[in-house]
C-alpha positions in Angstrom: 13.2 1.9 -12.3 11.4 0.2 -15.0 9.5 2.0 -17.7 6.4 0.1 -17.0 6.1 1.0 -13.4 2.5 1.9 -12.2 2.0 5.1 -10.2 1.0 3.0 -7.1 4.2 1.1 -7.1 6.2 4.2 -7.7 4.4 5.9 -4.7 4.7 2.9 -2.4 8.1 1.6 -3.2 10.1 4.8 -4.3 8.5 8.1 -3.4 7.2 7.4 0.1 10.5 5.6 1.2 12.5 8.5 -0.3 10.6 10.9 1.8 11.0 8.9 5.0 13.7 10.8 7.2 13.4 13.8 4.8 10.2 15.0 6.2 8.6 14.8 9.7 6.9 11.5 10.6 3.5 13.3 10.8 4.1 14.7 7.2 5.2 11.3 6.0 2.1 9.6 7.5 -0.1 12.3 5.9 1.5 11.7 2.5 0.9 8.0 2.8 -2.6 8.3 4.0 -3.5 10.8 1.3 -1.7 8.6 -1.5 -3.7 5.5 -0.4 -7.0 7.3 0.0 -6.9 9.4 -3.1 -4.1 8.8 -5.7 -3.7 5.1 -5.7 -7.3 4.1 -6.0 -7.9 6.5 -8.9 -4.4 6.3 -10.9 -2.5 3.7 -9.0 -2.7 0.9 -11.7 -1.8 3.2 -14.5 1.9 3.1 -15.9 3.5 6.4 -15.0 4.6 7.0 -18.6 1.0 6.7 -19.7 -0.6 9.3 -17.3 -1.8 12.3 -19.0 -3.0 15.7 -17.6 -6.4 14.6 -18.6 -6.0 11.5 -16.4 -5.0 13.5 -13.5 -8.0 16.0 -13.8 -10.4 13.0 -14.4 -9.0 11.4 -11.1 -9.3 14.6 -9.3 -12.9 14.9 -10.3 -13.7 11.5 -9.3 -12.3 12.0 -5.8 -14.1 15.5 -5.5 -17.3 13.8 -6.6 -16.8 10.8 -4.2 -16.2 13.1 -1.3 -19.4 15.2 -2.1 -21.5 12.0 -2.1 -20.1 11.0 1.3 -21.2 14.2 3.0 -24.4 14.3 4.9 -26.3 17.4 4.5 
């Protein structure tokens, strides 16, 4: 695996295929859906080696804020 791989490529081309057959199809579909909805849009273009805990927290905050804005009260 290249040192400059992005998190998105790691998930799509390595992590998800590795999970296929090791988890149920429903679980794999959930992993894929959640990755594409939350992780890849926020952190997917970052190189894995450059991701910091702060990046993860900021990404989680962005997802949470986005979900709150989508809710109808």
